[in-house]
Structures are given as C-alpha cells and as structure tokens.
C-alpha positions as CSV (number, residue, x, y, z in Angstrom):
1,X,0.0,0.0,0.0
2,X,1.1,3.6,-0.7
3,X,0.1,6.3,1.7
4,X,0.6,9.9,0.7
5,X,0.3,12.6,3.3
6,X,-0.3,16.1,1.9
7,X,-0.6,19.0,4.4
8,X,-2.8,21.8,3.3
9,X,-1.0,24.8,1.9
10,X,-0.6,28.2,3.6
11,X,-3.9,29.6,4.8
12,X,-5.2,32.9,6.1
13,X,-5.4,33.6,9.8
14,X,-9.0,33.6,11.2
15,X,-11.3,32.9,14.1
16,X,-13.2,30.1,12.4
17,X,-10.6,27.5,11.8
18,X,-12.7,25.4,9.4
19,X,-13.4,28.4,7.1
20,X,-9.8,29.6,6.7
21,X,-8.9,29.9,3.0
22,X,-5.6,29.6,1.2
23,X,-3.5,32.7,0.7
24,X,-2.1,33.6,-2.7
25,X,1.1,31.8,-1.6
26,X,-0.9,28.8,-0.6
27,X,-2.6,28.7,-4.0
28,X,0.8,28.7,-5.7
29,X,2.0,25.9,-3.4
30,X,-1.0,23.7,-4.3
31,X,-0.7,24.3,-8.0
32,X,3.0,23.2,-8.1
33,X,2.4,20.2,-5.8
34,X,-0.8,19.1,-7.7
35,X,1.2,19.1,-10.9
36,X,3.9,16.9,-9.3
37,X,1.3,14.5,-7.9
38,X,-0.5,14.3,-11.2
39,X,2.8,13.3,-12.9
40,X,3.8,10.7,-10.3
41,X,0.7,9.5,-8.6
42,X,0.3,5.8,-7.9
43,X,-2.4,3.8,-9.5
44,X,-5.8,3.4,-7.8
45,X,-5.4,6.4,-5.6
46,X,-8.2,7.2,-3.2
47,X,-8.2,10.7,-1.9
48,X,-9.6,11.6,1.5
49,X,-9.8,15.2,2.7
50,X,-10.5,17.1,5.9
51,X,-13.7,19.2,5.7
52,X,-11.7,22.5,6.4
53,X,-11.9,24.9,3.5
54,X,-8.1,25.1,3.2
55,X,-7.8,21.3,2.7
56,X,-10.7,21.3,0.3
57,X,-9.0,24.0,-1.8
58,X,-5.7,22.0,-1.6
59,X,-7.4,18.8,-2.9
60,X,-9.4,20.6,-5.6
61,X,-6.1,21.6,-7.3
62,X,-5.7,17.9,-8.3
63,X,-8.9,18.0,-10.3
64,X,-9.7,14.5,-9.2
65,X,-12.7,13.1,-7.2
66,X,-12.2,13.0,-3.5
67,X,-14.2,12.2,-0.4
68,X,-14.5,14.5,2.6
69,X,-14.2,12.9,6.0
70,X,-15.1,14.9,9.1
71,X,-13.1,12.6,11.3
72,X,-9.8,13.6,9.7
73,X,-10.3,17.3,10.4
74,X,-7.9,19.6,12.3
75,X,-8.5,17.8,15.7
76,X,-8.0,14.3,14.3
77,X,-5.9,11.7,16.1
78,X,-3.5,9.3,14.5
79,X,-5.9,6.3,15.0
80,X,-8.6,8.1,13.0
81,X,-6.1,8.7,10.1
82,X,-5.1,5.1,10.1
83,X,-8.7,3.9,10.2
84,X,-9.7,6.2,7.4
85,X,-6.8,5.2,5.2
86,X,-7.0,1.5,5.9
87,X,-3.2,1.4,6.5
88,X,-1.4,-1.0,6.0
89,X,-3.8,-3.5,4.4
90,X,-5.8,-1.4,2.0
91,X,-5.3,-2.1,-1.7
92,X,-4.0,0.6,-4.0
93,X,-3.0,3.9,-2.5
94,X,-4.5,6.6,-0.3
95,X,-3.8,10.3,-0.3
96,X,-4.8,12.1,2.9
97,X,-5.1,15.9,2.6
98,X,-5.0,17.0,6.2
99,X,-3.4,18.9,9.1
100,X,-0.7,19.2,11.7
101,X,-0.1,17.8,14.2
102,X,-1.8,14.6,13.2
103,X,0.0,14.1,9.9
104,X,3.4,14.5,11.5
105,X,2.4,12.2,14.4
106,X,1.2,9.6,11.8
107,X,4.5,9.8,9.9
108,X,6.5,9.4,13.1
109,X,4.5,6.4,14.2
110,X,4.8,4.6,10.8
111,X,8.5,5.4,10.4
112,X,9.9,5.4,14.0
113,X,7.4,3.2,15.7
114,X,6.0,5.8,18.1
115,X,4.1,9.1,17.9
116,X,6.4,12.1,18.1
117,X,5.9,15.8,17.3
118,X,7.2,15.7,13.7
119,X,6.4,18.7,11.5
120,X,5.2,18.4,7.9
121,X,5.6,21.8,6.3
122,X,2.5,23.5,4.8
123,X,2.0,22.3,1.2
124,X,4.5,19.5,1.6
125,X,3.9,15.8,0.5
126,X,5.2,12.8,2.3
127,X,5.0,9.4,0.5
128,X,5.2,6.2,2.4
129,X,4.8,2.6,1.3
130,X,4.2,-0.6,3.2
131,X,5.9,-3.9,2.2
132,X,6.8,-7.3,3.6
133,X,10.3,-8.6,3.3
134,X,11.3,-12.0,4.7
135,X,8.1,-12.0,6.8
136,X,8.8,-8.6,8.3
137,X,6.4,-5.7,7.6
138,X,8.3,-2.5,6.7
139,X,7.4,1.1,6.1
140,X,9.4,2.7,3.4
141,X,9.8,6.5,3.0
142,X,9.6,7.1,-0.7
143,X,9.6,10.9,-0.9
144,X,9.4,14.0,1.2
145,X,8.7,17.0,-1.0
146,X,8.3,20.6,0.2
147,X,6.3,22.7,-2.2
148,X,9.0,25.3,-2.5
149,X,11.3,22.7,-4.0
150,X,9.0,22.5,-7.0
151,X,8.7,26.2,-8.0
C-alpha cells in the first residue's frame, strides 16, 4: 500500500478554523504540488480530505474526485487517520489531505514506531509505502517534497 500525506498549503489567519482559506502563496503551493502529484501518482489512488476549507482547496487543485471525512479534520488523532486510510492493508493507494499535528504524528508512528511531534511543512507531501520482506512488515519512506522545491 502507498500512503501519501499532503498537508494543506498556507492559509489565512482567522477565528473560524474550518473556514480559513488559502493565501495567494498557498494557492501557488497547491498548484505546483498538484502538478507533481499528477505526474507521479500511484495507480488506484483514493483521496480523502478534511472538511476544512483550506484542505478542500488544496485537494481541488488535483482536479480528481475526493471524499470529505469529518473525522480527519484539524482535531483528528492518528488512529482516525489510520482507520480512514486502511493502513497498512488497503489495496491501492490513499492520499490524505490534512493537518498538523496529526499528519506529523502519523508519519513518526509509521517510520519510527511511536508518535512524536514531527512537522510536515505547509503544502508538503510525504509518500510512504508498506511492504513485507522476509516475513517482516516494513514502512518505506519514498519521498518528502516541500512545495518550495518545485517552483
């Protein structure tokens, strides 16, 4: 299984967290990352997105169908992201468009074996794969791409 973690791009400040929109810089970040994802995406990619406006705008840049899941919103815990994605047993691949700190905590759990406060930059993509080698399940870090590396 492939699991792609895409943190929403830069968003405006605001009182209502769910309604914060992308800034002009954030819109640029999503355009360049969406172009990269479109060129490299794995087959059979399911896209799940937080209901926050900024994550919806981020996902919309892909111009692909996606599903909105309230349980992976800004307050999501790692177990909710794992359940929503089906990691590690789901077939195909899953792209989660979500938030800190849950995306960073998920990456640390899958790569280091415990939750830590890892930071995924705004607009960045982390790509992980699950495989079995000699009877041992492994998580492989395939890519970490900050949006600013692509402009």
